[in-house]
ZADOTOR-143963 format. One record per residue (C-alpha): residue number from 1; x, y, z; residue in three letters. Coordinates in steps of 0.02 Angstrom, whole numbers, always signed. Example, Ala and Ser with C-alpha at 12.3 -4.5 7.8 and 13.67 -1.06 7.14 Angstrom:
BEGIN
seq / east / north / up / type
1 / +615 / -225 / +390 / ala
2 / +684 / -53 / +357 / ser
! end
This chain:
BEGIN
seq / east / north / up / type
1 / +434 / -453 / +325 / unk
2 / +427 / -435 / +135 / unk
3 / +315 / -280 / +144 / unk
4 / +378 / -120 / +223 / unk
5 / +347 / +65 / +207 / unk
6 / +428 / +232 / +241 / unk
7 / +337 / +395 / +262 / unk
8 / +372 / +567 / +192 / unk
9 / +245 / +670 / +287 / unk
10 / +313 / +836 / +221 / unk
11 / +287 / +783 / +41 / unk
12 / +125 / +691 / +78 / unk
13 / +170 / +515 / +22 / unk
14 / +208 / +343 / +85 / unk
15 / +330 / +229 / -5 / unk
16 / +278 / +46 / +8 / unk
17 / +403 / -87 / -44 / unk
18 / +360 / -269 / -68 / unk
19 / +492 / -406 / -86 / unk
20 / +482 / -584 / -147 / unk
21 / +308 / -658 / -132 / unk
22 / +170 / -544 / -73 / unk
23 / +14 / -604 / +16 / unk
24 / -158 / -529 / +34 / unk
25 / -140 / -538 / +224 / unk
26 / +19 / -432 / +218 / unk
27 / -68 / -300 / +113 / unk
28 / -216 / -295 / +232 / unk
29 / -101 / -282 / +382 / unk
30 / -7 / -139 / +295 / unk
31 / -171 / -44 / +265 / unk
32 / -217 / -70 / +449 / unk
33 / -46 / +0 / +499 / unk
34 / -81 / +155 / +393 / unk
35 / -252 / +176 / +472 / unk
36 / -175 / +167 / +646 / unk
37 / -30 / +284 / +605 / unk
38 / -63 / +455 / +685 / unk
39 / +62 / +540 / +566 / unk
40 / -65 / +525 / +426 / unk
41 / -183 / +667 / +457 / unk
42 / -175 / +756 / +287 / unk
43 / -205 / +692 / +110 / unk
44 / -68 / +579 / +47 / unk
45 / -19 / +468 / -99 / unk
46 / +54 / +294 / -98 / unk
47 / +202 / +241 / -205 / unk
48 / +197 / +52 / -217 / unk
49 / +367 / -17 / -271 / unk
50 / +344 / -191 / -344 / unk
51 / +513 / -200 / -433 / unk
52 / +571 / -345 / -321 / unk
53 / +406 / -440 / -315 / unk
54 / +423 / -618 / -379 / unk
55 / +241 / -670 / -356 / unk
56 / +77 / -622 / -272 / unk
57 / -33 / -751 / -190 / unk
58 / -190 / -662 / -252 / unk
59 / -256 / -613 / -420 / unk
60 / -352 / -472 / -499 / unk
61 / -523 / -526 / -439 / unk
62 / -464 / -554 / -262 / unk
63 / -378 / -386 / -260 / unk
64 / -548 / -304 / -296 / unk
65 / -583 / -338 / -111 / unk
66 / -446 / -212 / -69 / unk
67 / -545 / -73 / -151 / unk
68 / -657 / -56 / +3 / unk
69 / -509 / -51 / +120 / unk
70 / -426 / +88 / +20 / unk
71 / -590 / +180 / +9 / unk
72 / -603 / +177 / +200 / unk
73 / -423 / +235 / +209 / unk
74 / -471 / +384 / +100 / unk
75 / -610 / +431 / +217 / unk
76 / -510 / +406 / +379 / unk
77 / -335 / +465 / +326 / unk
78 / -350 / +559 / +162 / unk
79 / -277 / +426 / +49 / unk
80 / -281 / +496 / -130 / unk
81 / -218 / +354 / -240 / unk
82 / -74 / +239 / -282 / unk
83 / +69 / +251 / -405 / unk
84 / +134 / +77 / -448 / unk
85 / +315 / +49 / -497 / unk
86 / +348 / -120 / -577 / unk
87 / +502 / -212 / -632 / unk
88 / +546 / -285 / -800 / unk
89 / +480 / -452 / -858 / unk
! end
């Protein structure tokens, strides 16, 4: 799977790594995994590593739909925000 994550519960963050071509479905599945993960019971940040992303199958306007999912994650699990790491062009 081109999208994976590791948790650092002690430091209150999750490190998400996407490889190759990312899809909207993968991102939604990832958010559902975080929602179902019982380790997340305190506020946390997400570090999204996009250094190895070649393409996304969705654009800016479609990604606006993710806002509601992240807002729900904030309410249910204490999600505080995302730090994006990108590669060079």
